[in-house]
C-alpha positions as CSV (number, residue, x, y, z in Angstrom):
1,M,121.1,-74.5,170.4
2,K,120.0,-72.0,167.8
3,N,122.0,-73.7,165.1
4,K,120.6,-77.1,165.9
5,Q,117.0,-75.9,165.8
6,L,117.6,-74.2,162.5
7,M,119.1,-77.4,161.0
8,K,116.2,-79.4,162.4
9,N,113.7,-77.2,160.6
10,R,115.6,-76.8,157.4
11,R,114.0,-79.2,155.0
12,S,110.5,-78.8,156.4
13,R,110.6,-75.1,155.5
14,I,111.7,-75.5,152.0
15,L,109.3,-78.4,151.3
16,L,106.5,-76.2,152.6
17,I,105.4,-78.5,155.4
18,G,105.9,-75.9,158.2
19,A,105.2,-76.4,161.8
20,L,101.9,-78.3,161.4
21,V,100.8,-78.4,165.1
22,L,101.4,-74.7,165.5
23,I,99.6,-73.9,162.3
24,L,96.6,-76.0,163.2
25,T,96.4,-74.4,166.6
26,C,96.3,-71.0,165.0
27,A,93.6,-72.2,162.6
28,L,91.4,-73.6,165.3
29,S,91.7,-70.3,167.2
30,G,89.9,-68.7,164.2
31,A,92.8,-66.4,163.3
32,A,93.4,-68.2,160.0
33,L,89.7,-68.1,159.1
34,A,89.8,-64.3,158.9
35,S,91.8,-64.5,155.6
36,R,90.0,-63.7,152.4
37,R,90.7,-65.3,149.0
38,T,90.9,-62.4,146.5
39,A,92.9,-64.4,143.9
40,E,91.7,-67.3,141.8
41,R,93.9,-69.8,140.0
42,Q,93.7,-71.6,136.7
43,S,96.3,-74.4,136.0
44,L,96.8,-75.2,132.4
45,Y,99.3,-76.1,129.7
46,V,100.6,-73.6,127.2
47,T,101.9,-75.3,124.0
48,M,105.2,-74.2,122.6
49,K,106.0,-74.0,118.8
50,D,107.7,-77.4,118.9
51,G,104.6,-79.0,120.5
52,T,106.0,-79.2,124.1
53,Q,103.5,-78.4,126.8
54,I,104.6,-76.1,129.6
55,A,102.6,-76.1,132.8
56,I,101.6,-72.8,134.3
57,D,99.4,-71.4,137.1
58,L,97.5,-68.2,136.2
59,W,96.3,-66.2,139.2
60,L,93.8,-63.4,138.6
61,P,91.7,-61.1,140.9
62,A,88.4,-62.8,141.7
63,D,86.6,-59.6,141.1
64,L,88.3,-58.7,137.8
65,K,85.8,-56.6,135.8
66,P,85.0,-57.2,132.1
67,G,87.4,-55.1,130.0
68,E,89.7,-54.4,132.9
69,K,93.4,-54.5,131.9
70,I,96.2,-55.4,134.3
71,P,99.9,-56.2,134.0
72,A,101.4,-59.6,134.7
73,M,104.2,-60.8,136.8
74,L,106.0,-64.0,135.7
75,R,108.1,-66.3,137.8
76,S,109.6,-69.5,136.3
77,T,111.2,-72.3,138.3
78,C,112.7,-75.8,138.2
79,Y,111.5,-76.3,141.8
80,W,107.8,-76.9,141.0
81,R,105.6,-73.9,140.4
82,S,103.0,-75.2,142.9
83,Y,101.9,-78.3,144.8
84,Q,99.0,-80.7,144.5
85,M,97.6,-80.2,147.9
86,E,95.7,-82.8,149.9
87,S,93.3,-82.4,152.8
88,V,95.2,-80.5,155.5
89,G,97.7,-79.1,152.9
90,Q,94.8,-77.6,150.9
91,F,93.4,-76.0,154.1
92,M,96.8,-74.5,154.9
93,E,97.3,-73.1,151.4
94,D,93.8,-71.7,151.3
95,Y,94.4,-69.6,154.4
96,A,98.0,-68.5,153.6
97,L,99.4,-70.8,156.3
98,M,102.1,-72.3,154.1
99,P,105.1,-70.2,153.3
100,G,105.2,-69.6,149.5
101,G,101.7,-71.1,149.1
102,F,98.7,-68.7,148.7
103,S,100.4,-65.6,150.0
104,E,102.5,-64.9,146.9
105,P,99.6,-64.8,144.4
106,Q,97.5,-63.0,147.0
107,Q,100.1,-60.3,147.4
108,W,100.5,-59.7,143.7
109,V,96.8,-59.7,143.0
110,E,96.2,-57.2,145.8
111,A,99.0,-55.1,144.2
112,G,97.0,-55.0,140.9
113,Y,98.8,-57.7,139.0
114,A,98.1,-61.1,137.4
115,L,100.6,-63.7,138.4
116,V,101.9,-66.4,136.1
117,L,104.0,-69.3,137.6
118,V,105.8,-71.6,135.3
119,D,107.4,-75.1,135.5
120,V,110.4,-74.7,133.1
121,R,110.8,-77.3,130.4
122,G,111.6,-80.8,131.7
123,T,110.6,-80.1,135.3
124,G,107.5,-80.2,137.4
125,A,104.4,-80.9,135.4
126,S,106.0,-79.6,132.2
127,Y,106.9,-81.9,129.3
128,G,110.3,-82.0,127.7
129,E,113.9,-82.5,128.9
130,W,116.1,-80.5,131.2
131,S,119.9,-81.0,131.0
132,I,121.5,-77.6,131.9
133,L,120.4,-74.6,133.9
134,W,118.8,-71.8,131.8
135,S,119.2,-73.4,128.4
136,D,118.5,-71.4,125.3
137,Q,115.3,-73.5,124.8
138,E,114.2,-72.9,128.4
139,I,114.5,-69.1,128.0
140,A,112.9,-69.2,124.5
141,D,109.9,-71.0,126.1
142,L,109.4,-68.1,128.4
143,G,109.2,-65.8,125.5
144,E,106.4,-67.9,124.1
145,V,104.7,-67.8,127.5
146,V,104.9,-64.0,127.4
147,D,103.3,-64.2,123.9
148,W,100.5,-66.1,125.4
149,I,100.1,-63.7,128.3
150,I,99.7,-60.6,126.1
151,T,96.9,-62.2,124.0
152,Q,94.7,-62.7,127.1
153,P,91.7,-60.4,127.4
154,W,92.8,-59.1,130.8
155,S,96.4,-58.2,129.7
156,N,97.6,-54.6,129.4
157,G,100.4,-55.9,127.2
158,K,103.1,-55.4,129.9
159,V,105.0,-58.1,131.7
160,G,107.6,-58.2,134.5
161,A,109.8,-61.1,135.6
162,Y,111.2,-61.7,139.0
163,G,112.5,-64.5,141.2
164,V,115.0,-65.7,143.8
165,S,118.0,-67.9,143.0
166,Y,117.4,-70.1,140.0
167,D,114.1,-68.2,139.3
168,G,116.0,-65.0,139.5
169,S,118.4,-66.0,136.8
170,T,115.5,-67.1,134.5
171,A,114.1,-63.6,135.1
172,E,117.4,-61.9,134.2
173,Q,118.0,-64.0,131.2
174,M,114.6,-63.4,129.8
175,S,116.0,-60.0,129.0
176,M,118.0,-61.5,126.1
177,L,114.8,-62.2,124.3
178,N,114.3,-58.4,123.8
179,H,110.6,-59.1,123.9
180,P,108.7,-55.8,123.6
181,A,106.2,-56.8,126.3
182,L,108.8,-57.5,128.9
183,K,109.4,-54.2,130.6
184,A,111.6,-54.8,133.7
185,V,113.2,-57.7,135.6
186,A,114.1,-58.3,139.3
187,P,116.7,-61.0,139.8
188,Q,117.3,-61.7,143.5
189,S,120.0,-63.8,145.2
190,N,121.3,-65.0,141.8
191,E,124.7,-65.5,140.2
192,L,126.4,-63.8,137.3
193,D,128.8,-66.7,136.8
194,L,127.5,-69.9,138.3
195,Y,131.0,-71.4,138.4
196,T,132.7,-68.7,140.3
197,D,129.8,-67.4,142.4
198,L,128.5,-70.7,143.8
199,A,129.6,-74.0,142.3
200,F,133.4,-73.6,142.2
201,P,134.5,-70.4,143.9
202,G,138.2,-70.0,143.1
203,G,138.0,-73.3,141.3
204,V,137.2,-75.2,144.6
205,M,134.2,-77.5,144.2
206,N,131.3,-76.6,146.5
207,E,130.7,-80.4,146.9
208,K,128.1,-80.6,149.6
209,F,125.8,-78.0,147.9
210,I,126.1,-79.6,144.5
211,K,125.5,-83.1,145.9
212,E,122.4,-82.1,147.8
213,W,121.1,-79.9,145.1
214,S,121.5,-82.8,142.7
215,E,119.6,-85.2,145.0
216,F,116.8,-82.6,145.6
217,H,116.5,-81.8,141.9
218,E,116.3,-85.5,141.0
219,L,113.4,-86.1,143.6
220,L,111.5,-83.1,142.2
221,G,112.0,-84.2,138.6
222,A,110.7,-87.7,139.4
223,N,107.7,-86.3,141.4
224,D,108.9,-88.6,144.2
225,V,106.9,-87.6,147.2
226,C,108.1,-90.4,149.4
227,G,111.7,-89.6,148.5
228,I,111.0,-86.0,149.4
229,A,109.5,-87.1,152.7
230,K,112.6,-89.2,153.4
231,A,114.8,-86.2,152.7
232,A,112.6,-84.2,155.1
233,K,112.8,-86.9,157.7
234,M,109.0,-87.4,157.5
235,D,106.8,-90.4,157.1
236,C,105.7,-90.8,153.5
237,E,102.0,-91.0,154.4
238,Q,102.3,-87.9,156.5
239,M,103.8,-86.1,153.6
240,K,101.0,-87.3,151.3
241,S,98.4,-85.9,153.7
242,L,99.9,-82.5,152.8
243,M,100.6,-82.9,149.1
244,S,100.7,-85.6,146.4
245,G,103.4,-84.0,144.3
246,V,103.6,-81.2,141.7
247,R,100.3,-79.6,140.8
248,Q,98.4,-81.1,137.9
249,V,96.6,-78.8,135.4
250,D,92.9,-78.4,136.0
251,D,91.8,-80.8,133.2
252,D,94.2,-83.5,134.3
253,L,91.6,-85.1,136.6
254,D,93.2,-88.6,136.7
255,G,96.8,-87.4,136.8
256,E,97.7,-89.1,133.4
257,Q,99.1,-85.9,131.9
258,V,101.4,-85.1,134.8
259,A,102.5,-88.8,134.9
260,A,103.4,-88.6,131.2
261,A,105.3,-85.4,131.7
262,V,107.3,-86.8,134.6
263,G,107.9,-90.0,132.7
264,G,109.6,-88.1,129.9
265,H,111.9,-86.1,132.1
266,K,115.6,-86.7,131.6
267,H,117.7,-88.2,134.4
268,V,120.6,-85.8,135.0
269,D,123.0,-86.7,137.8
270,V,124.2,-83.1,138.5
271,Y,126.6,-84.3,141.2
272,E,128.4,-86.8,138.9
273,W,128.5,-84.3,136.1
274,G,129.8,-81.7,138.5
275,K,132.7,-84.0,139.7
276,Q,133.7,-84.3,136.0
277,L,133.7,-80.5,135.8
278,E,137.1,-79.1,136.9
279,F,137.9,-75.9,135.1
280,H,135.9,-72.9,134.1
281,D,135.8,-73.8,130.4
282,D,135.0,-77.5,130.8
283,L,132.0,-79.0,129.1
284,W,128.8,-80.0,131.0
285,G,128.0,-83.7,130.9
286,D,126.7,-84.8,127.5
287,T,125.4,-81.4,126.4
288,G,128.4,-80.4,124.4
289,L,128.1,-77.0,126.1
290,Q,130.5,-75.3,128.5
291,F,129.0,-75.2,132.0
292,V,129.2,-71.4,132.1
293,S,127.7,-70.9,128.7
294,T,124.2,-70.4,130.1
295,S,125.2,-68.1,133.0
296,P,124.0,-64.5,132.7
297,Y,127.5,-63.1,132.0
298,A,127.7,-65.2,128.9
299,R,124.6,-63.5,127.5
300,R,125.8,-60.0,128.2
301,A,125.4,-58.7,124.7
302,A,121.8,-59.8,124.3
303,I,120.9,-58.6,127.8
304,E,122.5,-55.2,127.2
305,R,120.7,-54.9,123.9
306,A,117.3,-55.2,125.6
307,N,118.4,-52.5,128.1
308,L,115.8,-53.5,130.6
309,P,115.7,-51.8,134.1
310,T,117.0,-54.4,136.5
311,Y,116.3,-54.5,140.3
312,V,118.9,-56.6,142.1
313,W,118.7,-57.8,145.7
314,V,121.7,-59.7,147.2
315,S,123.4,-60.2,150.5
316,W,127.0,-59.9,151.8
317,L,126.5,-63.4,153.3
318,D,124.9,-65.5,150.5
319,G,127.5,-67.4,148.4
320,A,129.3,-64.8,146.3
321,M,126.0,-63.1,145.2
322,A,127.1,-59.7,146.3
323,D,130.2,-60.0,144.1
324,A,127.9,-61.1,141.3
325,A,125.8,-58.0,141.7
326,L,128.8,-55.7,141.8
327,K,130.4,-57.4,138.8
328,R,127.1,-57.0,136.9
329,Y,126.8,-53.3,137.9
330,L,130.3,-52.5,136.8
331,T,130.1,-54.5,133.5
332,F,126.6,-54.4,132.1
333,D,125.2,-51.2,130.6
334,N,121.5,-51.7,131.4
335,P,120.0,-49.5,134.2
336,Q,120.5,-51.3,137.5
337,T,119.3,-50.6,141.0
338,V,121.3,-52.8,143.4
339,I,120.4,-53.5,147.1
340,I,123.0,-55.3,149.2
341,G,121.8,-56.3,152.6
342,P,122.6,-58.3,155.7
343,W,120.5,-61.3,154.8
344,S,120.3,-65.0,154.2
345,H,119.4,-66.3,150.7
346,G,116.3,-64.6,149.5
347,A,116.4,-62.0,152.3
348,M,114.4,-64.3,154.6
349,Y,116.6,-63.8,157.7
350,H,118.8,-61.1,159.2
351,A,122.3,-62.4,159.1
352,D,124.4,-59.5,160.5
353,P,126.9,-61.5,162.6
354,F,127.0,-58.8,165.3
355,L,123.2,-59.1,166.0
356,P,121.4,-62.0,167.7
357,A,120.7,-64.9,165.4
358,D,117.0,-64.4,165.8
359,A,117.0,-60.6,164.9
360,A,114.1,-59.6,162.8
361,V,114.9,-59.2,159.1
362,E,115.0,-55.7,157.8
363,P,113.4,-54.4,155.7
364,S,110.5,-56.7,156.8
365,P,109.0,-59.1,154.2
366,A,106.1,-56.7,153.7
367,E,108.4,-53.8,153.2
368,Q,110.5,-55.8,150.8
369,F,107.4,-56.6,148.7
370,D,106.3,-53.0,148.7
371,M,109.8,-52.0,147.4
372,L,109.5,-54.7,144.7
373,T,106.0,-53.7,143.6
374,A,107.0,-50.0,143.5
375,F,109.8,-50.9,141.1
376,F,107.5,-52.8,138.8
377,D,104.7,-50.2,139.1
378,A,107.0,-47.6,137.5
379,Y,107.4,-49.7,134.3
380,L,104.2,-51.8,134.1
381,K,101.5,-49.3,135.2
382,D,100.5,-46.0,133.7
383,D,100.0,-44.5,137.2
384,G,103.0,-46.1,138.8
385,A,105.6,-44.3,140.9
386,A,108.7,-42.7,139.5
387,A,111.4,-45.1,138.4
388,P,114.0,-45.7,141.1
389,E,117.4,-44.2,140.7
390,T,120.2,-46.4,139.5
391,G,123.0,-47.1,141.9
392,I,123.9,-49.2,144.9
393,T,122.3,-49.2,148.4
394,Y,124.3,-51.2,150.9
395,Y,124.2,-52.2,154.6
396,T,127.3,-52.0,156.8
397,L,127.5,-55.0,159.1
398,G,128.1,-54.1,162.8
399,A,127.0,-50.5,162.2
400,G,123.4,-51.3,161.2
401,T,123.5,-48.4,158.7
402,W,122.5,-48.1,155.0
403,N,124.5,-46.1,152.5
404,T,124.2,-45.2,148.8
405,T,126.7,-44.9,146.1
406,R,126.9,-44.7,142.3
407,V,130.5,-45.9,142.1
408,W,132.2,-49.0,143.5
409,P,134.2,-49.1,145.6
410,P,132.5,-46.0,147.2
411,E,134.3,-42.7,147.1
412,G,137.0,-42.3,149.7
413,V,137.9,-46.0,150.0
414,V,141.7,-46.5,150.4
415,P,143.5,-49.8,150.2
416,V,145.6,-50.4,153.3
417,K,148.1,-53.2,153.6
418,W,148.5,-55.4,156.7
419,F,151.5,-57.7,156.8
420,F,151.9,-61.1,158.4
421,G,154.5,-60.7,161.2
422,E,156.3,-62.4,164.0
423,D,154.4,-64.2,166.6
424,Q,151.5,-64.5,164.2
425,G,150.9,-60.8,164.3
426,L,149.1,-58.7,161.7
427,V,151.1,-55.5,161.4
428,P,151.0,-52.3,159.3
429,S,154.6,-52.5,158.1
430,P,156.5,-55.2,156.2
431,P,159.0,-57.3,158.2
432,A,162.3,-55.3,158.6
433,N,164.5,-58.1,157.4
434,G,162.1,-59.4,154.8
435,S,162.2,-62.9,156.3
436,G,160.5,-65.2,158.7
437,S,157.8,-67.8,158.0
438,D,155.3,-70.1,159.7
439,S,154.5,-73.7,158.9
440,Y,150.9,-75.0,158.8
441,T,149.8,-78.6,158.2
442,V,146.3,-78.7,156.7
443,D,143.6,-79.8,159.1
444,W,140.9,-81.7,157.2
445,T,138.4,-81.2,160.1
446,A,138.5,-77.4,159.8
447,S,134.9,-76.1,159.2
448,T,132.8,-73.0,158.9
449,G,129.8,-74.8,160.4
450,E,126.5,-76.0,158.9
451,L,124.8,-72.7,158.5
452,N,127.3,-71.0,156.2
453,R,127.0,-68.8,153.2
454,W,127.7,-71.6,150.7
455,Y,125.0,-73.9,151.9
456,T,122.0,-72.1,153.4
457,G,120.7,-71.1,150.0
458,L,119.8,-74.7,149.3
459,F,117.1,-74.9,152.0
460,K,116.7,-71.2,152.7
461,D,118.0,-71.3,156.2
462,D,119.5,-68.5,158.3
463,V,123.2,-67.8,158.0
464,V,124.7,-68.2,161.4
465,Y,128.4,-68.6,162.0
466,P,129.4,-69.8,165.4
467,D,132.2,-68.2,167.5
468,R,135.4,-69.0,165.6
469,L,137.6,-69.0,168.7
470,E,138.0,-72.8,168.9
471,E,137.9,-73.4,165.1
472,D,140.8,-70.9,164.7
473,K,143.0,-73.2,166.7
474,K,142.9,-75.5,163.7
475,L,144.1,-72.7,161.4
476,L,147.1,-70.5,160.9
477,T,146.1,-67.0,162.2
478,Y,147.5,-63.5,162.1
479,T,146.0,-61.0,164.5
480,S,146.4,-57.2,164.8
481,A,146.7,-55.2,167.9
482,S,143.5,-53.6,169.1
483,V,142.4,-50.8,166.7
484,Q,142.5,-47.4,168.3
485,E,139.4,-46.1,166.5
486,D,136.5,-47.5,164.5
487,V,137.5,-49.0,161.2
488,E,135.1,-49.6,158.3
489,I,136.1,-52.1,155.7
490,T,134.0,-51.7,152.5
491,G,134.9,-53.5,149.3
492,N,136.9,-56.6,148.4
493,P,140.0,-57.4,150.5
494,V,142.9,-58.9,148.5
495,V,145.3,-61.3,150.0
496,T,148.8,-62.0,148.7
497,L,150.5,-65.1,150.0
498,Y,154.1,-65.9,149.5
499,V,153.9,-69.6,150.2
500,S,155.2,-73.0,149.5
501,S,153.4,-76.3,149.7
502,T,154.6,-79.9,149.9
503,T,152.0,-80.9,147.2
504,P,151.5,-79.7,143.6
505,D,147.9,-78.9,144.3
506,A,146.1,-77.5,147.3
507,A,143.3,-75.1,148.3
508,F,143.9,-71.9,150.1
509,H,140.9,-70.7,152.2
510,V,141.5,-67.3,153.8
511,Y,139.1,-65.8,156.4
512,L,138.7,-62.2,157.6
513,E,137.6,-62.1,161.2
514,D,136.8,-59.7,164.1
515,V,138.2,-60.5,167.5
516,A,136.3,-58.8,170.4
517,P,137.9,-57.7,173.7
518,D,136.3,-60.7,175.4
519,G,137.9,-63.1,172.9
520,K,134.9,-63.8,170.7
521,V,135.8,-64.3,167.1
522,T,133.3,-63.3,164.4
523,Y,133.4,-64.4,160.8
524,L,133.3,-61.4,158.3
525,T,134.1,-62.8,154.9
526,E,136.4,-65.2,153.1
527,G,138.1,-66.0,149.8
528,M,139.6,-69.1,148.3
529,L,141.7,-70.3,145.4
530,R,142.7,-73.7,144.2
531,A,146.5,-73.7,143.9
532,V,146.6,-74.9,140.3
533,N,144.5,-71.8,139.4
534,R,147.1,-69.4,140.7
535,N,148.3,-68.2,137.3
536,V,147.4,-64.6,136.7
537,S,145.9,-64.2,133.2
538,D,146.8,-61.2,130.9
539,E,143.6,-61.9,128.8
540,E,140.7,-59.5,129.0
541,P,138.3,-60.8,131.7
542,P,134.6,-61.3,130.8
543,Y,133.5,-59.0,133.6
544,A,134.9,-56.7,136.3
545,Q,137.4,-58.2,138.6
546,F,138.2,-57.2,142.3
547,G,141.7,-58.7,142.4
548,P,144.1,-60.5,140.1
549,Y,142.3,-62.1,137.2
550,H,142.5,-65.9,137.4
551,S,140.8,-67.4,134.3
552,L,140.3,-70.7,136.1
553,E,140.6,-72.3,132.7
554,R,142.3,-75.6,131.9
555,L,145.1,-74.2,129.7
556,D,146.0,-71.6,132.4
557,S,146.4,-74.2,135.2
558,L,149.8,-74.1,136.9
559,P,150.6,-76.7,139.6
560,M,152.9,-75.7,142.4
561,V,156.4,-77.0,142.6
562,P,156.6,-78.8,146.0
563,G,158.9,-76.9,148.4
564,E,159.2,-73.9,146.1
565,A,157.8,-70.5,147.2
566,A,155.2,-68.9,144.9
567,E,153.0,-65.8,144.9
568,I,149.4,-66.6,145.3
569,S,147.1,-63.6,145.3
570,F,143.3,-63.5,145.2
571,H,140.4,-61.4,146.4
572,L,138.1,-62.1,149.3
573,Y,134.3,-61.6,148.8
574,A,133.0,-58.1,149.1
575,T,131.8,-56.9,152.5
576,S,131.0,-53.7,154.3
577,V,131.7,-54.1,158.1
578,L,132.6,-51.9,161.0
579,I,135.4,-53.0,163.3
580,E,134.8,-51.2,166.6
581,Q,137.5,-49.5,168.6
582,G,139.3,-52.0,170.9
583,H,138.6,-54.9,168.6
584,Q,141.3,-56.7,166.6
585,I,141.5,-57.8,162.9
586,R,142.4,-61.4,162.2
587,V,143.4,-63.2,159.0
588,A,143.0,-67.0,159.3
589,I,144.3,-69.5,156.7
590,A,143.1,-73.0,156.1
591,G,143.6,-75.6,153.4
592,H,140.1,-77.0,153.6
593,D,136.5,-76.4,154.7
594,A,135.1,-79.7,155.7
595,S,131.5,-78.4,155.9
596,M,131.2,-77.8,152.2
597,F,134.2,-78.2,149.8
598,M,136.1,-80.9,148.1
599,R,139.6,-81.5,149.5
600,Y,142.7,-80.9,147.4
601,P,144.6,-83.1,147.0
602,K,142.5,-86.1,147.7
603,D,145.3,-88.5,148.8
604,D,147.9,-86.3,150.6
605,T,148.1,-83.7,153.3
606,P,149.8,-80.4,152.3
607,V,152.1,-78.6,154.6
608,F,152.2,-74.8,153.8
609,T,155.1,-72.5,154.6
610,V,153.8,-68.9,154.7
611,F,156.4,-66.2,154.5
612,H,156.1,-62.9,156.5
613,N,156.2,-60.7,153.5
614,S,152.6,-61.9,152.8
615,Y,149.9,-59.4,153.3
616,I,146.2,-58.6,153.1
617,E,145.0,-55.3,151.5
618,L,141.9,-54.0,153.2
619,P,139.6,-51.4,151.6
620,I,139.2,-48.8,154.3
621,R,136.5,-46.2,154.2
622,P,137.1,-43.2,156.4
623,R,134.3,-42.5,158.9
């Protein structure tokens, strides 16, 4: 029931339409009228050197004194910087009743900052064309916006950049500009390598996410309010009573400027281009650029040169964002403070699978904002707090505890092998005779559910995995005896399969699970690899690896020989989790996740033979 309600509310939350009846009830009670507006907005165009006009919102304190100097926070997005509110929608925004509406600028202004929100080139109300995420031109534009900020009479000459997801990557990649006014950045819930961390983990296409992101991005780019209403399962006129599209600048009274901007936007079918993208080094559409060329890792040298303090927030259960943060921490030289929590995308919901689905997020949103402002205060204000220490603070699922470390994996972690055994057991010793196997026919209906780590970032839902007991009947599972004491797994498990397939290509999805004494099966983490990417590269990887290095590049592709056993080894995504005494550890193997991913191959059903010398290596941290 919880899952169904979350899915029902999904699009309405991200589109900022909320629970209207409840909101109006609160408003009529007088609670909303107690809010004060302490921030004032100006919406305007900033003209780039090439003549392109970029739309921004500038929020300043209403009581800003003449001669007073304050720092600025900058967030840039391809998802509309703000909305053109109508009637009820304007009322809701005015009194902070719409998530992401008035409350964001209100918070920053009360914290002593100006706030600048930007529609990146070719999106929202900005002119120009968008064709690839975080293009060189897009990032250069933001440098010009910073130039504009520091010429304003209220500016103290210091700017910080922050954001979640796409916005987080724009913040991080602004570092490469090495702009003297940009003092610190805070990327949250963002990728280091967009291909491996979200779009094609293990070379397996995250088809549902890419398809729906493409559709949503197209609707925003066209300023299509009725299309957005349809996607949100709302009546068009009902939607228009809330908003009429992306926010116009203040002097665009008749909407001609925003219409001209939208009319010049480039149509990019991200889904179709994504389907043409197969390997890590493939080109993106008609751009002539590799898809990964604009990911943060590809700009490492420039980012390190700027050496900006970086404040990173990610979750164990949000795509592969925790792996992204850990790879960055181990690879990039700039000072980094990393927080890894038990959250959904953007730290909006508590996602510890051992807690109730409606558990309150921790830290609370207010506490999260206080932590964020404390970080920026240290670098943007003369009287700010001391700079935070570099290192990693992480949450252990199931234990509810926070830990700190400067190294990864944490000190004391020991890799322990568990082998696949007879009767689908998971055992601490290899099979005595080195033989034995199990056969598995891929079940194309196998799924991780609708609220999984690979999807909820799109509409900022909670991450809720259902009991896996029934789903595991569709998979090949290996389960340990009950553990005799608490076991903490912290780091990246690595699975090594000795396996044959009846097809040259396939996808191997491997899940790590907890089995409770009452039979409940809890998802912990997973990993995946497309079979043709099984070759282990001896080239230098571009960033830290947590298992065998698969380049995922076209020249390294290596189809399987049907019926011939091969070694396929890859890492699962990082986690920190407590397996309680009396519980069991389970490894579950699938050939598909119908909830999200493309099937491999498209026109045949593989049969796997998994040999019992296969194993999983678990990073065990003594308690």
